[in-house]
ROKOL-448863 format. One line per 4 residues: their letters; for each residue x, y, z of C-alpha. Coordinates in nm, 3 decimals. Example, Ala and Ser with C-alpha at 12.3 -4.5 7.8 and 13.67 -1.06 7.14 Angstrom:
AS) 1.230 -0.450 0.780 ~ 1.367 -0.106 0.714;
% end
This chain:
XXXX) 12.155 16.098 8.882 ~ 12.176 16.044 9.240 ~ 11.795 15.947 9.226 ~ 11.881 15.691 8.981;
XXXX) 12.163 15.556 9.185 ~ 11.936 15.508 9.486 ~ 11.656 15.339 9.295 ~ 11.901 15.110 9.121;
XXXX) 12.074 15.014 9.453 ~ 11.706 14.955 9.594 ~ 11.645 14.738 9.311 ~ 11.941 14.548 9.380;
XXXX) 11.888 14.498 9.730 ~ 11.508 14.390 9.658 ~ 11.639 14.155 9.407 ~ 11.905 14.021 9.648;
XXXX) 11.661 13.968 9.928 ~ 11.406 13.836 9.700 ~ 11.672 13.581 9.594 ~ 11.770 13.489 9.944;
XXXX) 11.392 13.433 10.022 ~ 11.305 13.202 9.709 ~ 11.636 12.989 9.796 ~ 11.526 12.931 10.127;
XXXX) 11.192 12.781 10.009 ~ 11.147 12.396 9.982 ~ 11.097 12.252 9.659 ~ 10.726 12.215 9.697;
XXXX) 10.696 12.595 9.753 ~ 10.902 12.705 9.461 ~ 10.731 12.478 9.222 ~ 10.391 12.599 9.337;
XXXX) 10.521 13.002 9.281 ~ 10.593 12.889 8.896 ~ 10.249 12.750 8.855 ~ 10.030 12.941 9.122;
XXXX) 9.682 12.854 9.074 ~ 9.497 13.222 9.014 ~ 9.182 13.103 9.214 ~ 9.033 12.882 9.518;
XXXX) 8.832 12.641 9.250 ~ 9.047 12.324 9.296 ~ 8.826 12.166 9.019 ~ 8.910 12.455 8.754;
XXXX) 9.294 12.415 8.775 ~ 9.469 12.308 8.461 ~ 9.707 11.980 8.515 ~ 10.029 12.194 8.543;
XXXX) 9.868 12.407 8.806 ~ 9.736 12.074 8.989 ~ 10.108 11.926 8.969 ~ 10.232 12.227 9.151;
XXXX) 9.960 12.260 9.400 ~ 9.857 11.910 9.502 ~ 10.206 11.888 9.689 ~ 10.170 12.215 9.832;
XXXX) 9.789 12.266 9.917 ~ 9.877 12.389 10.288 ~ 10.103 12.656 10.129 ~ 9.817 12.827 9.930;
XXXX) 9.661 13.108 10.168 ~ 9.423 13.206 9.895 ~ 9.317 12.868 9.938 ~ 9.244 12.805 10.285;
XXXX) 9.450 12.789 10.605 ~ 9.565 12.438 10.759 ~ 9.585 12.293 11.089 ~ 9.914 12.109 11.160;
XXXX) 9.893 11.742 11.290 ~ 10.241 11.669 11.451 ~ 10.428 11.331 11.382 ~ 10.411 11.059 11.626;
XXXX) 10.678 11.034 11.891 ~ 10.699 10.633 11.789 ~ 10.689 10.613 11.433 ~ 10.561 10.246 11.298;
XXXX) 10.856 10.095 11.143 ~ 10.780 9.980 10.767 ~ 11.058 9.731 10.696 ~ 11.152 9.638 10.352;
XXXX) 11.029 9.286 10.240 ~ 11.094 9.111 9.921 ~ 11.068 9.341 9.613 ~ 10.715 9.268 9.417;
XXXX) 10.755 9.251 9.049 ~ 10.455 9.385 8.853 ~ 10.462 9.351 8.494 ~ 10.356 9.695 8.308;
XXXX) 10.441 9.897 8.631 ~ 10.624 10.178 8.444 ~ 10.379 10.231 8.185 ~ 10.092 10.211 8.477;
XXXX) 10.273 10.489 8.672 ~ 10.292 10.727 8.364 ~ 9.925 10.667 8.259 ~ 9.809 10.762 8.629;
XXXX) 10.045 11.048 8.669 ~ 10.152 10.887 8.979 ~ 10.346 11.102 9.251 ~ 10.368 10.822 9.511;
XXXX) 10.289 10.444 9.547 ~ 10.354 10.223 9.827 ~ 10.256 9.876 9.851 ~ 10.263 9.709 10.203;
XXXX) 10.184 9.329 10.256 ~ 10.216 9.192 10.597 ~ 10.350 9.509 10.730 ~ 10.641 9.503 10.508;
XXXX) 10.700 9.752 10.195 ~ 10.714 9.523 9.879 ~ 10.710 9.829 9.657 ~ 10.766 10.207 9.672;
XXXX) 10.796 10.430 9.349 ~ 10.769 10.806 9.310 ~ 10.727 11.045 9.039 ~ 10.606 11.384 8.936;
XXXX) 10.925 11.511 9.111 ~ 10.733 11.427 9.450 ~ 10.925 11.209 9.708 ~ 10.874 11.028 10.063;
XXXX) 10.925 11.333 10.249 ~ 10.639 11.533 10.077 ~ 10.309 11.583 10.152 ~ 10.034 11.520 9.889;
XXXX) 9.681 11.595 9.921 ~ 9.416 11.346 10.011 ~ 9.083 11.491 9.848 ~ 8.817 11.250 9.959;
XXXX) 9.037 11.003 10.121 ~ 9.002 11.236 10.414 ~ 8.662 11.092 10.437 ~ 8.752 10.758 10.548;
XXXX) 8.974 10.925 10.836 ~ 8.678 11.102 10.934 ~ 8.433 10.867 10.962 ~ 8.716 10.636 11.185;
XXXX) 8.695 10.963 11.436 ~ 8.301 10.900 11.460 ~ 8.419 10.530 11.571 ~ 8.682 10.694 11.823;
XXXX) 8.404 10.935 11.947 ~ 8.170 10.622 12.025 ~ 8.433 10.455 12.213 ~ 8.511 10.766 12.420;
XXXX) 8.126 10.801 12.470 ~ 8.126 11.120 12.311 ~ 7.888 11.005 12.067 ~ 7.603 10.796 12.222;
XXXX) 7.453 10.601 11.929 ~ 7.481 10.593 11.567 ~ 7.115 10.622 11.577 ~ 7.112 10.980 11.738;
XXXX) 6.979 11.266 11.519 ~ 7.253 11.460 11.372 ~ 7.093 11.782 11.487 ~ 7.117 11.672 11.833;
XXXX) 7.483 11.742 11.790 ~ 7.451 12.050 11.560 ~ 7.178 12.254 11.681 ~ 7.224 12.513 11.376;
XXXX) 7.061 12.202 11.172 ~ 6.728 12.207 11.359 ~ 6.424 12.299 11.131 ~ 6.637 12.184 10.828;
XXXX) 6.592 11.874 10.607 ~ 6.889 11.712 10.823 ~ 6.630 11.739 11.136 ~ 6.538 11.354 11.089;
XXXX) 6.863 11.233 10.982 ~ 7.076 11.000 11.200 ~ 7.450 10.973 11.219 ~ 7.447 10.640 11.070;
XXXX) 7.255 10.796 10.775 ~ 7.499 11.066 10.733 ~ 7.804 10.808 10.730 ~ 7.626 10.590 10.448;
XXXX) 7.538 10.929 10.256 ~ 7.178 10.833 10.246 ~ 7.031 11.148 10.410 ~ 6.802 11.188 10.121;
XXXX) 6.893 11.539 10.104 ~ 6.934 11.695 9.727 ~ 7.314 11.753 9.641 ~ 7.493 11.781 9.305;
XXXX) 7.866 11.631 9.329 ~ 7.931 11.706 8.937 ~ 8.297 11.784 8.971 ~ 8.273 11.929 8.605;
XXXX) 7.970 12.143 8.656 ~ 8.088 12.508 8.806 ~ 7.720 12.543 8.943 ~ 7.729 12.216 9.144;
XXXX) 7.672 12.182 9.494 ~ 8.022 12.037 9.559 ~ 8.183 12.363 9.376 ~ 7.980 12.620 9.534;
XXXX) 7.954 12.513 9.908 ~ 8.298 12.585 10.018 ~ 8.250 12.955 9.899 ~ 7.948 13.004 10.107;
XXXX) 7.939 13.330 10.335 ~ 7.817 13.185 10.652 ~ 7.558 13.359 10.866 ~ 7.728 13.500 11.189;
XXXX) 7.800 13.238 11.429 ~ 7.750 12.925 11.206 ~ 7.984 12.716 11.062 ~ 8.011 12.763 10.682;
XXXX) 7.922 12.406 10.597 ~ 7.614 12.420 10.812 ~ 7.513 12.750 10.685 ~ 7.507 12.594 10.332;
XXXX) 7.386 12.265 10.389 ~ 7.074 12.371 10.598 ~ 6.896 12.527 10.335 ~ 6.916 12.231 10.086;
XXXX) 6.579 12.074 10.012 ~ 6.501 11.703 10.074 ~ 6.489 11.452 9.785 ~ 6.419 11.122 9.929;
XXXX) 6.312 11.000 10.274 ~ 6.602 10.945 10.500 ~ 6.781 10.624 10.468 ~ 6.625 10.513 10.130;
XXXX) 6.883 10.636 9.880 ~ 7.240 10.662 9.854 ~ 7.384 10.953 9.694 ~ 7.751 11.090 9.705;
XXXX) 7.763 11.400 9.904 ~ 8.101 11.572 10.005 ~ 7.912 11.855 10.196 ~ 7.777 11.558 10.439;
XXXX) 8.134 11.465 10.549 ~ 8.217 11.798 10.645 ~ 7.918 11.790 10.871 ~ 8.027 11.480 11.007;
XXXX) 8.326 11.673 11.091 ~ 8.164 11.936 11.267 ~ 7.970 11.682 11.434 ~ 8.260 11.516 11.589;
XXXX) 8.429 11.823 11.683 ~ 8.101 11.927 11.873 ~ 8.079 11.598 12.050 ~ 8.438 11.595 12.156;
XXXX) 8.481 11.982 12.187 ~ 8.816 11.957 11.999 ~ 8.923 12.055 11.653 ~ 8.922 11.768 11.414;
XXXX) 9.296 11.796 11.340 ~ 9.359 11.791 11.722 ~ 9.149 11.482 11.769 ~ 9.292 11.292 11.459;
XXXX) 9.640 11.359 11.604 ~ 9.551 11.205 11.957 ~ 9.315 10.888 11.808 ~ 9.495 10.781 11.488;
XXXX) 9.812 11.003 11.393 ~ 10.021 10.921 11.713 ~ 9.867 10.594 11.816 ~ 9.909 10.460 11.438;
XXXX) 10.260 10.579 11.438 ~ 10.267 10.823 11.145 ~ 10.614 10.923 11.092 ~ 10.570 11.284 10.912;
XXXX) 10.377 11.578 10.995 ~ 10.041 11.620 10.828 ~ 9.809 11.918 10.777 ~ 9.447 11.952 10.724;
XXXX) 9.267 12.250 10.532 ~ 9.045 12.432 10.724 ~ 8.710 12.612 10.597 ~ 8.582 12.951 10.618;
XXXX) 8.469 12.918 10.997 ~ 8.800 12.762 11.097 ~ 8.678 12.408 11.096 ~ 8.879 12.124 10.915;
XXXX) 8.742 12.053 10.586 ~ 8.632 11.675 10.686 ~ 8.547 11.561 10.332 ~ 8.886 11.678 10.182;
XXXX) 9.216 11.795 10.194 ~ 9.443 11.592 10.435 ~ 9.784 11.654 10.330 ~ 10.025 11.348 10.433;
XXXX) 10.319 11.141 10.305 ~ 10.226 10.840 10.102 ~ 10.383 10.620 10.366 ~ 10.157 10.775 10.634;
XXXX) 9.849 10.699 10.410 ~ 9.985 10.330 10.361 ~ 10.017 10.310 10.777 ~ 9.629 10.413 10.807;
XXXX) 9.556 10.121 10.602 ~ 9.775 9.916 10.842 ~ 9.555 10.081 11.127 ~ 9.246 9.939 10.967;
XXXX) 9.402 9.585 10.898 ~ 9.457 9.609 11.304 ~ 9.086 9.655 11.344 ~ 9.164 10.002 11.490;
XXXX) 9.397 9.874 11.762 ~ 9.731 10.061 11.859 ~ 9.984 9.996 12.117 ~ 9.728 9.776 12.316;
XXXX) 9.470 10.016 12.313 ~ 9.129 9.982 12.128 ~ 9.076 10.316 11.967 ~ 8.719 10.246 11.788;
XXXX) 8.466 9.966 11.893 ~ 8.599 9.640 11.827 ~ 8.303 9.585 11.569 ~ 8.366 9.927 11.391;
XXXX) 8.551 9.816 11.110 ~ 8.338 9.518 11.045 ~ 8.063 9.787 11.014 ~ 8.237 10.056 10.839;
XXXX) 8.402 9.855 10.575 ~ 8.100 9.639 10.485 ~ 7.865 9.726 10.228 ~ 7.556 9.917 10.397;
XXXX) 7.422 10.088 10.080 ~ 7.429 9.955 9.720 ~ 7.544 10.193 9.460 ~ 7.429 10.028 9.151;
XXXX) 7.760 9.875 9.067 ~ 7.814 9.504 9.067 ~ 8.040 9.378 9.326 ~ 8.064 9.712 9.512;
XXXX) 7.903 9.926 9.762 ~ 7.938 10.192 10.023 ~ 8.021 10.150 10.399 ~ 8.085 10.428 10.650;
XXXX) 8.259 10.651 10.408 ~ 8.441 10.357 10.261 ~ 8.387 10.205 9.933 ~ 8.345 9.831 9.959;
XXXX) 8.417 9.539 9.755 ~ 8.197 9.214 9.786 ~ 8.515 8.986 9.856 ~ 8.591 9.180 10.171;
XXXX) 8.824 9.450 10.033 ~ 8.778 9.826 10.102 ~ 8.944 10.148 9.972 ~ 8.934 10.515 10.035;
XXXX) 8.922 10.701 9.721 ~ 8.962 11.095 9.642 ~ 8.939 11.254 9.314 ~ 9.246 11.288 9.055;
XXXX) 9.368 10.955 9.178 ~ 9.418 10.937 9.562 ~ 9.362 10.618 9.704 ~ 9.399 10.374 10.017;
XXXX) 9.319 10.013 9.907 ~ 9.287 9.754 10.160 ~ 9.281 9.370 10.106 ~ 9.244 9.206 10.448;
XXXX) 9.235 8.840 10.308 ~ 9.625 8.908 10.153 ~ 9.707 9.171 10.458 ~ 9.766 9.412 10.171;
XXXX) 9.752 9.802 10.155 ~ 9.834 10.002 9.837 ~ 9.859 10.370 9.880 ~ 9.869 10.592 9.585;
XXXX) 9.874 10.966 9.511 ~ 9.849 11.093 9.141 ~ 9.748 11.379 8.928 ~ 9.495 11.219 8.682;
XXXX) 9.391 11.385 8.395 ~ 9.025 11.457 8.499 ~ 8.869 11.434 8.840 ~ 8.689 11.126 8.789;
XXXX) 8.580 11.050 8.445 ~ 8.910 10.988 8.254 ~ 9.065 10.637 8.166 ~ 9.246 10.629 8.496;
XXXX) 8.970 10.506 8.735 ~ 8.945 10.157 8.540 ~ 9.310 10.119 8.502 ~ 9.392 10.170 8.900;
XXXX) 9.093 9.890 8.977 ~ 9.286 9.680 8.716 ~ 9.607 9.725 8.894 ~ 9.452 9.656 9.226;
XXXX) 9.352 9.343 9.082 ~ 9.654 9.254 8.920 ~ 9.863 9.306 9.241 ~ 9.627 9.075 9.418;
XXXX) 9.664 8.811 9.134 ~ 10.059 8.835 9.184 ~ 10.004 8.770 9.549 ~ 9.829 8.466 9.484;
XXXX) 10.081 8.329 9.253 ~ 10.342 8.395 9.497 ~ 10.140 8.189 9.744 ~ 10.131 7.864 9.528;
XXXX) 10.501 7.849 9.543 ~ 10.730 7.714 9.843 ~ 10.913 7.997 10.041 ~ 11.279 8.043 9.945;
XXXX) 11.473 8.189 9.642 ~ 11.343 8.128 9.300 ~ 11.441 7.813 9.130 ~ 11.412 7.685 8.755;
XXXX) 11.432 7.334 8.856 ~ 11.071 7.293 8.878 ~ 10.996 7.478 8.526 ~ 11.243 7.266 8.400;
XXXX) 11.089 6.939 8.504 ~ 10.737 7.059 8.396 ~ 10.842 7.153 8.072 ~ 11.006 6.819 8.014;
XXXX) 10.678 6.655 8.128 ~ 10.491 6.838 7.854 ~ 10.744 6.754 7.609 ~ 10.711 6.369 7.690;
XXXX) 10.363 6.421 7.514 ~ 10.486 6.540 7.207 ~ 10.275 6.392 6.889 ~ 9.970 6.278 7.087;
XXXX) 9.641 6.460 7.083 ~ 9.395 6.439 7.390 ~ 9.031 6.521 7.480 ~ 8.924 6.745 7.714;
XXXX) 8.630 6.877 7.921 ~ 8.540 7.201 8.105 ~ 8.543 7.132 8.482 ~ 8.505 7.507 8.610;
XXXX) 8.361 7.800 8.438 ~ 8.259 8.064 8.690 ~ 8.074 8.293 8.638 ~ 7.834 8.051 8.474;
XXXX) 7.847 8.113 8.088 ~ 7.566 8.230 7.853 ~ 7.422 7.947 7.651 ~ 7.553 8.104 7.348;
XXXX) 7.906 8.069 7.477 ~ 8.139 7.931 7.190 ~ 8.287 7.651 7.415 ~ 7.940 7.505 7.539;
XXXX) 7.869 7.167 7.361 ~ 8.199 7.168 7.180 ~ 8.447 6.901 7.143 ~ 8.785 7.018 7.325;
XXXX) 9.119 6.878 7.163 ~ 9.491 6.961 7.252 ~ 9.737 6.832 7.006 ~ 10.109 6.841 7.155;
XXXX) 10.316 6.922 6.871 ~ 10.648 7.101 6.717 ~ 10.858 7.025 7.033 ~ 11.216 7.143 7.071;
XXXX) 11.435 7.167 7.356 ~ 11.338 7.551 7.397 ~ 10.974 7.544 7.286 ~ 10.651 7.340 7.268;
XXXX) 10.319 7.437 7.059 ~ 10.000 7.308 7.155 ~ 9.706 7.382 6.927 ~ 9.374 7.382 7.111;
XXXX) 9.068 7.321 6.916 ~ 8.713 7.411 7.013 ~ 8.465 7.199 6.765 ~ 8.573 7.323 6.433;
XXXX) 8.759 7.638 6.568 ~ 9.124 7.582 6.540 ~ 9.255 7.946 6.571 ~ 9.406 7.891 6.899;
XXXX) 9.758 7.770 7.014 ~ 9.920 7.771 7.314 ~ 10.302 7.835 7.298 ~ 10.517 7.719 7.601;
XXXX) 10.894 7.843 7.609 ~ 11.170 7.793 7.829 ~ 11.334 8.134 7.948 ~ 11.635 8.186 8.170;
XXXX) 11.431 8.235 8.460 ~ 11.152 7.988 8.406 ~ 10.890 7.957 8.139 ~ 10.657 8.165 7.903;
XXXX) 10.311 8.093 7.792 ~ 10.183 8.279 7.493 ~ 9.833 8.227 7.319 ~ 9.871 8.261 6.930;
XXXX) 9.530 8.341 6.773 ~ 9.484 8.341 6.419 ~ 9.213 8.392 6.147 ~ 9.141 8.083 5.867;
XXXX) 9.387 8.215 5.647 ~ 9.695 8.222 5.908 ~ 9.691 8.568 5.955 ~ 9.735 8.708 6.328;
XXXX) 9.422 8.819 6.511 ~ 9.422 9.165 6.673 ~ 9.436 9.005 7.022 ~ 9.706 8.752 6.970;
XXXX) 10.034 8.660 7.155 ~ 9.930 8.728 7.509 ~ 10.045 8.564 7.809 ~ 10.279 8.577 8.082;
XXXX) 10.597 8.440 8.251 ~ 10.660 8.283 8.557 ~ 10.755 8.484 8.837 ~ 10.802 8.222 9.113;
XXXX) 10.949 7.882 9.105 ~ 10.588 7.703 9.092 ~ 10.619 7.303 9.110 ~ 10.676 7.022 8.873;
XXXX) 10.309 6.977 8.863 ~ 10.197 7.367 8.832 ~ 10.339 7.655 8.674 ~ 10.138 7.989 8.698;
XXXX) 10.162 8.283 8.423 ~ 10.048 8.623 8.533 ~ 9.998 8.886 8.254 ~ 10.358 8.996 8.120;
XXXX) 10.422 9.403 8.036 ~ 10.345 9.303 7.687 ~ 10.013 9.174 7.745 ~ 9.905 9.425 8.022;
XXXX) 9.993 9.701 7.740 ~ 9.793 9.506 7.481 ~ 9.493 9.467 7.702 ~ 9.473 9.846 7.808;
XXXX) 9.510 9.931 7.441 ~ 9.219 9.731 7.366 ~ 9.003 9.836 7.642 ~ 9.017 9.503 7.776;
XXXX) 9.143 9.613 8.148 ~ 8.927 9.330 8.289 ~ 9.178 9.106 8.176 ~ 9.481 9.293 8.294;
XXXX) 9.514 9.057 8.623 ~ 9.478 8.732 8.400 ~ 9.674 8.437 8.554 ~ 9.713 8.142 8.348;
XXXX) 9.811 7.815 8.486 ~ 9.915 7.459 8.352 ~ 9.902 7.137 8.560 ~ 10.055 6.823 8.502;
XXXX) 9.930 6.561 8.702 ~ 10.191 6.277 8.650 ~ 10.027 6.060 8.336 ~ 9.696 6.112 8.445;
XXXX) 9.572 6.472 8.330 ~ 9.684 6.808 8.176 ~ 9.496 7.098 8.309 ~ 9.464 7.463 8.133;
XXXX) 9.330 7.722 8.400 ~ 9.263 8.079 8.341 ~ 9.172 8.279 8.662 ~ 9.117 8.656 8.833;
XXXX) 9.071 8.773 9.175 ~ 8.729 8.880 9.070 ~ 8.632 8.520 9.101 ~ 8.660 8.450 8.725;
XXXX) 8.796 8.091 8.707 ~ 8.797 7.859 8.390 ~ 8.938 7.513 8.377 ~ 8.984 7.259 8.102;
XXXX) 9.096 6.897 8.198 ~ 9.245 6.670 7.938 ~ 9.245 6.295 8.000 ~ 9.614 6.157 7.930;
XXXX) 9.531 5.803 7.986 ~ 9.327 5.800 7.660 ~ 9.513 5.958 7.379 ~ 9.268 6.014 7.073;
XXXX) 9.380 5.933 6.732 ~ 9.229 6.255 6.557 ~ 9.472 6.533 6.539 ~ 9.368 6.892 6.498;
% end
C-alpha cells in the first residue's frame, strides 16, 4: 500500500512539474509538441507537421542547432500608410496557406495580414530566401576586402575543395549557379542530392557540405549552364566565413541585421559541422524579411554606410543567367524579372518580392501544399502582378481622399452618347498578335444603348461577332465595368461577367477598373492566372474619342479608339 502511495505521489509530482513546464512554453513550441516531426527530413513532413514546425525550426534539436542573431539596437520604423485594397485577398491567403504577408511601399506598410495562428512576433523559416541574404554577404565581404574578386577560384578560399570539380569554378559562377557540377534538386525525390547532402557524415576536420560537394562529378564546363543547386549556396556560406574569419550569423548581424534596423531576433540553423546552412533556414519575422527588401531598395546603404559595393545590387539583381523562362532570369542568388523586379524565393511559399520602379516590397511566409509543384507558385506570381497593377491605378489619380464626382461626370458623358454607334480601330496591341487573331482585319463597332440613371450597356462587335457587351454601372463608391459574353443563342459563355470596380477617383476623362474579387476567383478557377492583374480603362476625350483599354504589368496593352466625331448609321 505504501509503495502504491509513493508511486502515485511521484506520478502526481511529475504531472504537476510537466504541466508547469508546458505552460511556460511559448505557443510555437507548444504547437510543435502537438505535431512533432519524427525525422529531420523536412521534405517528407506532412502539412500538419510543417504547420507546426515552420514557425519553430530553431526549437527542433533533432533537426539542427541554431545560431542567434540579435535585434538591431535601432529598429527601422515601418509607419502605416494608406490601406491597400486588394480584391480577392482572403481567397488568395487561404489558397496560399499564408502565415504572414507584409506589403511595404515607399517605406510605409500598405497591408499586413497573418494566418496559420502566426503573428508579427513569431519567426517563420525562410528556406531558400536565405540564399539572397548569403549572396549579399559576399557583397559585404567584397566591400570589406575580405574577398578580393568574384573571379577568384572558390578553392582559394575553401582549400578542401582542391582537386575536386570545383577547382576551376569562380565565385561568380557559384553565385550564378553555373558551376557545371552535377546536382539533383528534385524536392520530391528522396535520393536527390538536395535530400541527402545535409545528412552527410563529414570527414574529420572537413565541413559537412564541403565533404559531400567535393565528391560530385562535373556535368558541364564552368559558366556554361545554369542549374539550380542549394548545396552551392552552402558552399558560398563556408567561403564567406572562411574569408571573413567569422560565423555567418555573426557576419549577417554585423553587416545587415543591425545596420538595416531589423526589429526582432532571428536564428540561422547550423549544419553538422557547426556552419550555418547558408542556402536555407533563416528564421525571422515577416516584417524583418520586408526590411531586407528595403535594404535592397536603398542599394545596400544603411545609416550613411555603404555595406556592399555601390554597384553590387545592379549586378546581383540583374539577369546573369537565362533559366529558360520568358521574362525571367537568375542573378546572384536572386530570381530576376526583365522589367527590373527581383525576388528571393523559398520552397513551400516563402518570398520577398522587390519592385524598384514602384518602391514596393512584398514579404510573405506560407505553408504550401507542395514544395514547388502545386498550384500556389503561379497564383503568387499573379498576386505580385495584381498588386503592381493596383498601385499603377492609384498613381493615375490625384492625391487625396477618393471622390465619386469624377466617376459621376464620366458616366454622364457616356450616357450622353446613348443611341449612337461609333467605329473604332486598334491603336495599340502589345505584344503583337498572331495573324489569326480574331480582331485582325475586322470592323469594330460600339453601340451605346439601354441607358438609365444607373447603367449603360455598350455592345461591342468584332466583324460579325456580336458576343460582347460592356456594362458600365454606377455604384455608391464610383463605377463598375463588366464584360457580358454570350453565345449566338443568348446563353452566357463560361467566361462572362468579369471586370472590376473603380478603387480610386480617376478623372472625368479616364476611369480604371482593376479585377474585382469575383473576377479574380473566376480567372483562378479557369486557370487564367495571367488575367488576374487585368486593369480595364475607359477614356472619354470630350466629344472627340472614346477608348477601351486592357493592360497588365507584364507589358500587355490593348487599346481600341472610337471616333465620336463621325457616328455611323449601322447599329450592331
